ZANU-637599 format. One record per residue (C-alpha): residue number from 1; residue in one letter; chain; x, y, z. Coordinates in pm, 1 decimal. Example, Ala and Ser with C-alpha at 12.3 -4.5 7.8 and 13.67 -1.06 7.14 Angstrom:
   seq   type   mol         xx         yy         zz
     1      A     A     1230.0     -450.0      780.0
     2      S     A     1367.0     -106.0      714.0
This chain:
   seq   type   mol         xx         yy         zz
     1      M     A    -4024.7    -2107.2     7447.3
     2      A     A    -4314.7    -1920.1     7289.1
     3      T     A    -4257.8    -1586.5     7117.7
     4      P     A    -4453.1    -1309.8     7295.2
     5      A     A    -4735.6    -1153.9     7090.9
     6      L     A    -4705.5     -791.3     6987.2
     7      Q     A    -4909.4     -574.1     7225.0
     8      V     A    -5079.3     -340.9     6976.7
     9      A     A    -5319.3     -172.1     7218.5
    10      S     A    -5049.7      -44.7     7453.9
    11      S     A    -4774.6       21.6     7201.1
    12      P     A    -4754.1      359.3     7024.6
    13      G     A    -4870.9      358.4     6665.1
    14      I     A    -4972.4      592.1     6385.2
    15      R     A    -5325.6      705.5     6467.6
    16      S     A    -5379.6      909.3     6150.9
    17      I     A    -5207.9     1075.5     5857.4
    18      G     A    -5292.1     1406.8     5693.1
    19      W     A    -5139.7     1574.6     5389.6
    20      W     A    -5166.5     1890.7     5186.2
    21      V     A    -5037.4     1956.2     4834.1
    22      P     A    -5076.6     2284.4     4640.8
    23      S     A    -5347.1     2272.0     4372.9
    24      A     A    -5157.2     2462.1     4099.7
    25      R     A    -4975.7     2234.3     3852.7
    26      R     A    -4684.0     2250.3     3607.9
    27      S     A    -4677.8     2029.4     3292.6
    28      T     A    -4391.1     1800.5     3189.4
    29      A     A    -4301.1     2050.2     2915.6
    30      E     A    -4271.6     2328.4     3177.7
    31      I     A    -4068.6     2103.3     3410.3
    32      A     A    -3829.1     2017.3     3127.7
    33      R     A    -3788.8     2383.6     3027.9
    34      L     A    -3728.6     2501.5     3388.0
    35      H     A    -3456.2     2242.8     3445.3
    36      D     A    -3301.0     2239.9     3096.5
    37      L     A    -3394.6     1874.6     3039.6
    38      P     A    -3537.4     1685.4     2741.5
    39      E     A    -3914.4     1648.0     2787.0
    40      D     A    -3901.0     1273.5     2715.0
    41      A     A    -3652.4     1228.7     3004.5
    42      V     A    -3901.9     1390.3     3241.4
    43      E     A    -4184.4     1174.4     3103.3
    44      R     A    -3974.1      856.1     3144.7
    45      L     A    -3951.1      940.6     3515.6
    46      G     A    -4327.6      900.7     3526.5
    47      L     A    -4398.2     1268.1     3595.9
    48      I     A    -4716.5     1387.7     3430.9
    49      E     A    -4736.7     1711.4     3627.4
    50      Q     A    -4588.7     1876.0     3935.2
    51      P     A    -4746.3     2080.5     4215.8
    52      V     A    -4650.9     2448.1     4225.6
    53      A     A    -4646.8     2641.6     4554.0
    54      G     A    -4836.1     2968.4     4573.0
    55      E     A    -4716.9     3281.4     4751.4
    56      A     A    -4886.7     3177.8     5078.3
    57      D     A    -4763.3     2814.9     5066.3
    58      H     A    -4468.6     2808.3     5306.1
    59      P     A    -4338.3     2501.6     5492.1
    60      S     A    -4513.1     2626.7     5809.4
    61      T     A    -4849.9     2695.9     5643.8
    62      M     A    -4848.4     2372.4     5443.0
    63      G     A    -4738.0     2182.1     5755.5
    64      A     A    -5022.1     2335.8     5957.5
    65      R     A    -5276.1     2235.4     5691.4
    66      A     A    -5147.4     1875.5     5690.2
    67      T     A    -5139.6     1862.7     6072.2
    68      R     A    -5495.4     1995.9     6098.3
    69      R     A    -5611.7     1724.8     5855.8
    70      A     A    -5427.3     1455.1     6055.3
    71      L     A    -5582.7     1577.0     6381.4
    72      D     A    -5928.7     1584.9     6219.8
    73      A     A    -5880.6     1229.5     6085.7
    74      A     A    -5786.6     1115.6     6437.9
    75      G     A    -6087.2     1291.3     6592.9
    76      L     A    -5854.5     1512.0     6797.7
    77      A     A    -5862.5     1883.9     6877.3
    78      I     A    -5558.5     2109.7     6853.6
    79      D     A    -5538.4     2115.2     7236.3
    80      D     A    -5497.8     1733.5     7234.2
    81      L     A    -5158.5     1777.0     7068.2
    82      D     A    -4866.9     1755.6     7313.6
    83      L     A    -4566.8     1784.6     7080.8
    84      L     A    -4493.1     1861.9     6715.9
    85      I     A    -4166.8     1743.5     6561.2
    86      F     A    -4087.8     1917.0     6230.6
    87      A     A    -3874.3     1686.1     6014.6
    88      G     A    -3857.1     1878.4     5686.8
    89      V     A    -3544.7     2013.1     5519.3
    90      T     A    -3678.8     2351.1     5407.0
    91      R     A    -3792.6     2638.8     5629.2
    92      D     A    -3983.6     2964.6     5584.5
    93      W     A    -3681.1     3156.5     5710.5
    94      P     A    -3311.7     3074.3     5767.2
    95      T     A    -3179.7     2941.2     6097.5
    96      P     A    -3233.9     3013.8     6386.8
    97      W     A    -3602.8     3022.3     6284.8
    98      V     A    -3777.4     2704.3     6409.1
    99      A     A    -4029.5     2556.2     6166.7
   100      A     A    -4213.4     2359.9     6439.3
   101      F     A    -4298.7     2689.2     6609.9
   102      G     A    -4422.2     2827.1     6277.0
   103      V     A    -4654.9     2527.8     6229.8
   104      L     A    -4780.8     2550.4     6589.5
   105      H     A    -4842.2     2925.3     6546.6
   106      E     A    -5036.8     2866.1     6222.7
   107      L     A    -5245.4     2602.1     6403.1
   108      G     A    -5312.7     2826.9     6700.7
   109      A     A    -5168.2     2553.8     6925.8
   110      H     A    -5073.5     2721.2     7253.2
   111      R     A    -5030.5     2413.4     7471.7
   112      A     A    -4803.4     2194.2     7255.2
   113      A     A    -4425.4     2194.6     7255.6
   114      G     A    -4226.4     2170.1     6934.0
   115      F     A    -3881.7     2136.1     6784.8
   116      D     A    -3709.5     2072.0     6451.7
   117      L     A    -3523.7     1749.2     6383.1
   118      S     A    -3283.8     1820.0     6098.3
   119      T     A    -3147.9     1489.0     5977.2
   120      R     A    -3224.1     1546.8     5610.1
   121      C     A    -3351.9     1241.4     5418.4
   122      A     A    -3381.4     1031.1     5733.8
   123      G     A    -3570.9     1306.9     5919.1
   124      S     A    -3919.7     1157.3     5901.9
   125      I     A    -3801.2      809.7     6003.3
   126      D     A    -3592.7      952.0     6288.0
   127      A     A    -3885.9     1168.8     6401.2
   128      L     A    -4128.6      872.6     6398.5
   129      W     A    -3881.5      668.9     6605.4
   130      L     A    -3843.6      958.6     6849.7
   131      A     A    -4222.2     1013.2     6868.6
   132      K     A    -4275.8      642.5     6943.6
   133      T     A    -4003.9      653.5     7209.8
   134      L     A    -4149.3      964.5     7376.2
   135      V     A    -4503.6      824.1     7379.8
   136      D     A    -4372.4      486.1     7502.1
   137      S     A    -4187.8      658.3     7789.2
   138      G     A    -4504.0      842.0     7898.0
   139      T     A    -4346.3     1182.4     7835.0
   140      Y     A    -4613.4     1274.4     7576.2
   141      R     A    -4950.6     1124.6     7481.4
   142      T     A    -5000.1     1266.7     7130.5
   143      V     A    -4711.7     1361.5     6901.4
   144      A     A    -4736.1     1500.9     6547.4
   145      V     A    -4450.7     1425.8     6307.7
   146      C     A    -4470.1     1690.8     6035.0
   147      C     A    -4267.6     1716.6     5716.3
   148      A     A    -4325.6     2007.0     5477.8
   149      E     A    -4105.4     2105.5     5187.3
   150      R     A    -4066.3     2386.6     4941.4
   151      F     A    -3739.5     2322.0     4762.3
   152      D     A    -3760.2     2627.1     4535.9
   153      Y     A    -3659.0     2818.5     4852.7
   154      L     A    -3326.2     2631.6     4841.9
   155      F     A    -3264.2     2579.4     4472.1
   156      G     A    -3460.3     2852.7     4301.7
   157      E     A    -3731.9     2772.5     4052.2
   158      H     A    -3522.7     2794.8     3734.1
   159      R     A    -3216.3     2575.2     3770.2
   160      R     A    -3035.3     2334.1     3546.2
   161      A     A    -3075.3     1980.3     3677.9
   162      E     A    -2754.1     1782.5     3727.5
   163      L     A    -2960.2     1461.3     3733.4
   164      V     A    -3303.4     1417.7     3578.4
   165      T     A    -3436.0     1323.1     3924.2
   166      D     A    -3347.7     1676.5     4044.0
   167      A     A    -3664.6     1787.5     3862.9
   168      T     A    -3887.4     1579.4     4093.4
   169      Y     A    -3865.8     1799.3     4405.4
   170      S     A    -4218.2     1921.9     4475.3
   171      P     A    -4388.4     2130.0     4745.8
   172      G     A    -4628.0     1977.9     4995.8
   173      A     A    -4667.9     1849.7     5350.1
   174      A     A    -4763.3     1538.4     5545.2
   175      T     A    -4818.5     1474.8     5915.7
   176      A     A    -4851.0     1151.7     6114.2
   177      I     A    -5016.1     1152.1     6457.0
   178      V     A    -4844.0      905.7     6692.4
   179      S     A    -5023.9      792.8     7008.7
   180      R     A    -5113.9      488.8     7216.9
   181      G     A    -5420.4      291.3     7122.9
   182      A     A    -5382.5      370.2     6753.8
   183      G     A    -5484.3       15.8     6661.3
   184      N     A    -5139.5      -54.3     6517.4
   185      A     A    -4783.8      -47.2     6644.5
   186      I     A    -4468.2      108.7     6511.1
   187      A     A    -4258.6     -206.5     6529.1
   188      G     A    -3941.2     -127.1     6334.7
   189      F     A    -3746.1      128.1     6139.1
   190      S     A    -3521.7      124.8     5835.1
   191      H     A    -3249.8      383.2     5790.1
   192      L     A    -3140.9      286.1     5438.2
   193      I     A    -3146.2      618.9     5257.2
   194      N     A    -2999.0      787.9     4949.7
């Protein structure tokens, strides 16, 4: 019995990816000082600098910038977006504020639906699986999976690191556009995290 070929054209795939990272930077010496770590420990991690969020760089604004870039890369307009799933851990405001609505508002997207998927480290993988499933079912045509983080909102900027890797949390955002006819297929998922 022959194995059926993967049907790429009709299966949902990642059509484009967009990202946005703040331009301001912090040196390894500053990272070490902020987290009460030896500078050589930070350098051994491979960090040479770290992005620093500005006052206007919130998860919703960074997420909107990344989503706009992903839509542009896909040749899509904001009105082509059907759904935005926000899969980040941090938010502009505490619950019950919904980050997906913040991103959609920043984009000026009035037609798209949105919701947050809060499954922590697995959030982006879970959101990609859900986006593929929703596009596969015909419920939505174009779904954005957006993750944007600003961990200083949770931890504060000046905190002693329990592990040297605690100093690696950085602000930024990325968005994947999932749709049919992407030229690839999302074929599998791995949930091995932490």
